[in-house]
C-alpha angles and dihedrals in degrees: 000000000000118000094245092059090051088058091059099136135124103281100168095073121123123225109205101025120247118276123232134236139149121259118245100177141322113224145156085037096267104047135073133179119218138183116234122217090258090060095252122127129234137180116229135185116262110207101198127102095191131085092261086219110194087007105083109058113152114245094032119136110252137185127215139187130221123226123228089221103090092190096069111116088226107027096182125075131207106236114156139018130196113226137184116314089025089280114156129221129193107220097179099101091190089070092062094077092048089053093049094047090048089053093050095046092048090049091240093139103061095195090059098050128105099053119125099200131051119185128180132217097003118177113244147139137048097284105059096264139151124220118226094224134008116194117195143170105044111170091203090056106028118195095013118110125200120224116196126192116191126212125185116228121202106138107112118188100181132267091059094299120143125186134203131233109026090200136014109297117194087169091056090051090049090053091052090053088050090049092049089053090052091050091049089053090058100255125117115267119192132186107200116195108204104205108208095179126091094210100054114098098166136025126220131174111261095241095174092051098042114008093174093056089047091053093045091050091055089049091049090053092051090046091059104265112149114231121196137160130202127191124225132223106227133197139135093271103045147358119208138161110250111165145019117243127194124265112217120202124198094251093052 
């Protein structure tokens, strides 16, 4: 058994639990001001490059973590926001990869089991890219590698509908082209939507926000790229993927 399988434990668990505050505003992309329970204000790091559409309403309850590194300019990190209907969204896009790795290592995603090697951030493709995960050495499918690109989904449009992306994503479109090339070469190419929103029950491309990404996603599916989405359970003590949800493409 490879070492990475032996380490199959819950890694996205928070000790101590996140602390709560109220959102004043998110600005300059990577910053947010929050009001603490004692009425004081604090600036925290916001680890999300998207627009955070529908996930940045002032006055919302938020949860933040505190880094052990005391030298950080902003030692606290925006993690979770509470939305309408008490739904929760994980806005730290960096956690998406940890969640997907946890799911793979714990054999939660059956179609991604059987591989003896897992590598992260491996250079690949024709456009100077790095794949989030490269799975190799599957005795049941010898000689065929599995390339996995992870995307974080938080844009909720009501009635369980989640959209991606929440702003124009030229980088996301590039990754789809790279995955299509992998599929054409005969290896497995997987786009994994990590749904960090407790109200999202299905994922669709955000055609009105980024029509080029939507078109390319449909092309990728036709080219053999596997597209899947898993929803997370979210609270102040842990975030973990729990169930698969459908991905609905425009032609379906």
